[in-house]
N, C-alpha and C positions, 0 to 999 in steps of 0.2 A: 146456429146462430144466436141462440139464447146463451150458449155458453160463453161467446166473444162477450156477450154484454154482462152476463153476470158475474165473470171473475175481474179483477182489479187490472185497470188498463196495464199497469208497470209487470203485471206477471207473467205475461205473454208478449213476445215479440209481434211488430208488426208483420213480418214474413208468416210466421206463424196464423195469425188471425186472418190474412189474405188466403192462405190454403184452406182454411175450414169453413170461409165464406163459398170458396169454390165448391168444395164438397156440399155442402149445405145447398145451394143451388141447384147445383147437379141431382142432389136427391129429390129435390121438389119438384124439377123437371120431369125426371124419370117416374117419380112418384104418380103424378097426374096421367102420364102416359100407361102406366101400369094400371091405373084404375079406370080409364076409360080408353083400354087400348081397341085396337081394329084397323087402325090406319097403318101398323106396324106390325111386323114378326112379334108374338106375343111372347114366344118362349126367349128371343132376343131382349126384349126388353126387360122380362122378369129377371132374367141372368143378369143383366147389367144394374138393376135394380138391386138385387143381392149383395153385388159386389162391392156398391157405392155403400150399403148398409155397413157392409165390414170396413170400408174405408172409413166411414164416420166413426165406428166403435173406435178404431184405431186411431183417428184424429183426437176424440175425445181424451182418451186413454194416455195418448200421448202429451195433449193439452195437459190434464190433470198433473201429471207427474211432474211436467218440468214448473207450472204454476205452485205445487206443493213446494218444490225444491227452494222455489224465490220468497217461500214465507206467506203463500195466499191461503188465508184463511176461507175463503169464499170456494177455492177449488177442492179442499177438504170436505165441506157441506156437499158440493155439486158431487163429488165421487163417492160419497156415503149414499147420497139419493139414489143417485143413477146406478150404483153396482149391481143390485137385484135385476133391475128392468135392463142392463145391459148382458146380465147372464141370460136372460132368459129371450131376448134378441137374438144372442148369439145361438141358444137353443133353435129357435125358430128358423135362424138361416140355414143351419144345419139341418132341419127338418125339411127345408124345402130345397134343398139338394140331396134329399135321402139319407143324410148321413145321421138323422136321430128319429125319434119317435114323437110326433106330434099330440093331440087329442086335446079333450076335454080338461084336462088334469093342466096342461101348459095353460090353455085359455083361463083358468082360474088364478093360477100363480100371475097371469098378466097384470089382472085386475088387482090382486094383492099387491105388487111390485108397483106399479102403478100410484094407489093408494099409499102406501108408506112414501112413494117419492114425494107425494105432493105435501105430505106432513113435514118431511124433510127440507125440501125446497123451500117453503114456508119459514121455516126456523131460519134458513141461510139466507133468506132473502132480508129477514129481519135484522139478522145479523149484519148484513151489507149495508142495511140503510143507517144501522148503529155507526157503523166503521164511516161512512161516509160523513155523517154529523160530525164525528170526531174529527178526520180530516178538514171539515169543513170549520170546526171551530179552532183547530190548529193552526189553520190559514188566517184566520181572523185576529188571531192573538198573535201571530207573527206579524202581519199587517201592521196590527197595532204599535207592537215592538218597534218595527220598522219606521213607523210613524214618529215614534217617540223619540229615536233615534236621530232622526233625520231633523226634527224640530232640535234636539239637543245641539245638533251640530250646527243647526243655522243660529242658534243664540249664542254658541260659543265663537263661531266665526263672526258675530255682530257685535260684540261684548269685550271691552278694554279687561283686560287680566288684572292689571293692576288697581284699577277704581272702581270695576262694575260699572260703568257708564258704556254706551254705546259708543263702539269705537267709529270710525270715520265712514266706514263701509253701513255700518247699522241707521248712523245719524243719518246721511244722504237717502236711505233708503225711506225714512219715514218722513224727511224733510219737506217734500212737495204737499202733502195732506196738511201736514202741522202750519205749515207757512201761509197756505190759503186762507187759513183760519185764524191765525195771529198776525199774519202782516208783517213780520218783522224776524231778522236774525243777529243774533249778538257774539261776535267774534271774542274771546275771552284769552289773555296773554299774561301769564305771571310775569310781573317785573323783576330782573335782577334774579331769575331762577339758577342762573349757571353758578352765580357767585355762591348759592346756597349749596349746590352741590360741592363745589370747588372747596367751601370753607367747612363743612358739618358732612360729606360724605353722601352717596346717594341713596344709601338707607335712609337717612334723615330727609333727603330728597322726595323717596317715594312716600314717607308719611306725612309731607306738606301735600303733594298731588293727591292723595287719598281725603285730606280733610277738605280740601279745596273741591273736590269733587262732590263729597258728600253735601258742601255747602251749596253747590249749584244744582245738584239735585232737587233741592229742598225749596229752591227757588222755582227752578220751573215747575215744579208741581205736578201733578195729575193730569194736567191737562195740556203741559208744555212737553220739551225732551232738553236733555243735557248729554252732552257726549264731549269724550277726549278726542280730539281729532288730531293730536300729533306732539309729543313732547310736554311742554307746558301751556300748548293751546287747547281750549276748550270751546264748545258751542252751546248758545242755548236759544231755542223758540220757543216764545211765550209772548206774554204781555209788553207791552213796550218798555215799561219802567223795569223788565229785568236787567237790564247792562247797569243801570245804576244802582240797582239792589243788591247785584253780584258784587260791583267795587265796594259797597260799603258793608256787605257781610263780609267779605274776605278779610277788610281792613279789622275787622271787629274780631277775628279768630285769635283764641291765646293761644301762641306758641312758645310759650316760655317753657314748658317741660322737653322741648326739643332744640329750641334755638336760643333760648336766655333770657334775660329782663330787658325791656326796650326795643325789642324787634318786632316790627309790624310789617304783614306782607300787604303788597300793594298789586293792583293789576290794571292792566290797560284795556278798553274797550272799543270796538267798533261796532255801532249798530246800522243796519240798514233798511230802510222801509221803503213801500212804496212800489216795488216790482212785484211779478207773476211768478215768475220762475227762479228756481231756488239757485242755478249758476250765477244769474244777473244779482240777486240777494248776496251770494258769496263774494263776489267781485268788489260789489261796492262795501261789504261789510270789512272786507279786507283792505281797502283802501282806508277806511276810514281808522281801522286800527294802526294801520303803518303810522298814520297821521297823529294816532294820540302818542306813538310811540318818539315820535319827532318831536312833539311837542313838550317832553318833558315825562311821561308817564303818569301812572295813577289819575287817569280821568278818563270820562266816556266822551265819545263822539259819535252823534247821529246825524247819518246822512241820509240823502235818498238816492236815487239809481245814478243821477249824475254825478252823484258825489258833491252836493251843494250841502255844507254842516248846517243844520239846522238848531242844534243845540250842542253846547260845550260845557262840561261839569268838571270842576277841577276839586281837589282836596289837598290839604295841607299836611296830609299823613306821612310820616316820613319812612321813606324806602327802605329796604333792607340793603 
């Protein structure tokens, strides 16, 4: 039983551990019968007990050999600690069968072997504890690495790779909490963005998207959130003034280095207020954005959830 516990779990098969338990239980039962005999034939009980001792020795020796082959340090300590006691036990068994001499020398050797065994097993137990601690630390490190990898994968799955903003998935995941705090959602669409891609190429279009994204991120601040919801459409959750602030800030961007002089970016913005659920906010803001596009772009329309416009802001900025 002690051997089963002492040796690493992976060093022994489940079948071997079962056999070892059966032998150990049988030894305990016949050991009691042998010690407190009287009800059964003492000679038969003693013979069976000695045969079980032989079986125990063979079982432990076989287990040690298998465990050592599998790289078990504990099995090495166990074999070293039990080598002399097992040898003396074998001599006692032979003496019980009349095949060897017993006596005081064998008794003294037994005590010496037990003392040596205690020392070696103590060292082995200490080594096993250190091994278990190392395994625990390795498992903790692996868990930490797995959690870090999982967090990295989650961030990657929720981040727009071009702009660094949250993508639609990341934006929607955080929207309910922030909408409950700010009570508004702004949908922002770059006006005539297709014309930029067609005239200047997609590389320039990507630069435009990155600069607009950085601007919107600054407007949202630490208390709000900005995300790229797809293509040239962005979203902001923050104070009500974020919609107009985004329109003004984008128009103020200097794009001379990539678009040439006299080119100004504009955005159409739909802002929704008054709802409690993100889905209702999004539907209302999307309708407001569509209306801003229909009415000529470069403007902000703020609406309630019933799509009743409560504010209309126009600008004279020249669209691209």
